[in-house]
C-alpha positions as CSV (number, residue, x, y, z in Angstrom):
1,X,-3.1,-12.6,19.1
2,X,-5.1,-9.7,17.6
3,X,-2.2,-8.8,15.3
4,X,-2.0,-12.3,14.0
5,X,-5.8,-12.5,13.5
6,X,-5.7,-9.2,11.7
7,X,-2.9,-10.4,9.4
8,X,-4.8,-13.6,8.6
9,X,-7.9,-11.7,7.8
10,X,-5.9,-9.3,5.5
11,X,-4.3,-12.2,3.7
12,X,-7.7,-13.9,3.2
13,X,-9.2,-10.7,1.9
14,X,-6.4,-10.3,-0.6
15,X,-6.8,-13.9,-1.7
16,X,-10.5,-13.6,-2.4
17,X,-10.5,-10.0,-3.7
18,X,-10.1,-9.6,-7.5
19,X,-6.7,-8.2,-8.6
20,X,-8.2,-4.8,-9.5
21,X,-9.7,-4.4,-6.1
22,X,-6.5,-5.5,-4.4
23,X,-4.6,-2.9,-6.5
24,X,-7.1,-0.2,-5.4
25,X,-6.6,-1.2,-1.8
26,X,-2.8,-0.9,-2.2
27,X,-3.2,2.4,-3.9
28,X,-5.5,3.7,-1.1
29,X,-3.0,2.6,1.5
30,X,-0.2,4.4,-0.4
31,X,-2.4,7.5,-0.7
32,X,-3.0,7.5,3.1
33,X,0.7,7.4,3.6
34,X,1.2,10.3,1.2
35,X,-1.6,12.3,2.9
36,X,-0.1,11.7,6.3
37,X,3.3,12.8,5.1
38,X,2.3,15.9,3.1
39,X,-1.1,17.0,4.2
40,X,-1.9,16.0,7.8
41,X,-0.1,18.9,9.4
42,X,-3.1,21.1,8.2
43,X,-5.9,18.7,7.1
44,X,-7.6,16.0,9.0
45,X,-6.9,12.9,6.9
46,X,-8.8,10.4,8.9
47,X,-12.5,9.6,9.2
48,X,-13.0,11.8,12.3
49,X,-11.4,14.7,14.1
50,X,-10.7,18.3,13.3
51,X,-8.1,19.6,10.9
52,X,-5.1,21.1,12.8
53,X,-5.5,24.2,10.7
54,X,-9.1,25.4,11.0
55,X,-9.4,26.7,7.4
56,X,-8.1,23.4,6.0
57,X,-11.1,21.2,5.1
58,X,-11.0,17.6,6.4
59,X,-10.3,15.2,3.6
60,X,-13.4,13.2,4.4
61,X,-15.5,16.3,3.4
62,X,-13.8,17.0,0.0
63,X,-16.2,14.7,-1.9
64,X,-19.1,16.9,-0.6
65,X,-17.6,19.9,-2.4
66,X,-16.7,18.3,-5.7
67,X,-15.8,15.0,-7.3
68,X,-12.4,14.0,-5.9
69,X,-11.4,12.9,-9.4
70,X,-11.4,16.6,-10.4
71,X,-8.3,17.0,-8.2
72,X,-6.1,14.8,-10.5
73,X,-4.8,17.6,-12.7
74,X,-4.3,20.0,-9.7
75,X,-2.3,17.3,-7.8
76,X,-0.2,16.6,-10.8
77,X,0.4,20.2,-11.9
78,X,0.5,21.8,-8.5
79,X,-2.3,22.9,-6.2
80,X,-2.7,26.6,-5.9
81,X,-5.3,27.9,-3.4
82,X,-6.7,31.3,-2.5
83,X,-4.7,31.5,0.7
84,X,-0.9,31.7,1.2
85,X,-0.8,29.1,4.0
86,X,-1.2,26.2,1.5
87,X,2.1,25.1,0.1
88,X,2.2,24.1,-3.6
89,X,2.5,20.4,-4.1
90,X,3.2,18.5,-7.3
91,X,2.8,14.7,-7.2
92,X,3.9,12.0,-9.7
93,X,1.1,10.2,-11.6
94,X,1.3,7.1,-9.4
95,X,1.1,9.3,-6.3
96,X,-2.0,11.2,-7.7
97,X,-3.6,7.8,-8.4
98,X,-2.9,6.7,-4.9
99,X,-4.2,10.0,-3.3
100,X,-7.4,9.8,-5.4
101,X,-7.9,6.1,-4.4
102,X,-7.5,7.1,-0.7
103,X,-9.9,10.1,-1.0
104,X,-12.5,7.8,-2.5
105,X,-12.3,5.6,0.6
106,X,-13.5,8.5,2.7
107,X,-16.7,9.1,0.6
């Protein structure tokens, strides 16, 4: 019953949400999937909890350090950090857009 209700609410929200907002919601959902696949082994990617790797900042805190939009270029060209534990990632433009949309949901 709860699953059906959640599905109905989701459909209603999509129907009343403007197309731009609906696209942002889809991008954010895709960004969460990317973050869970590539980042969650070190970073906390949810709204609570500690990062599995203590030196890896939780994604929910990134906007406190700098505007998350400033990560676009680094995500596309390859993030390089000051420590060797961080693997270098390069994402496609649509993946970058999705990751940024997801990070903005955590602000």
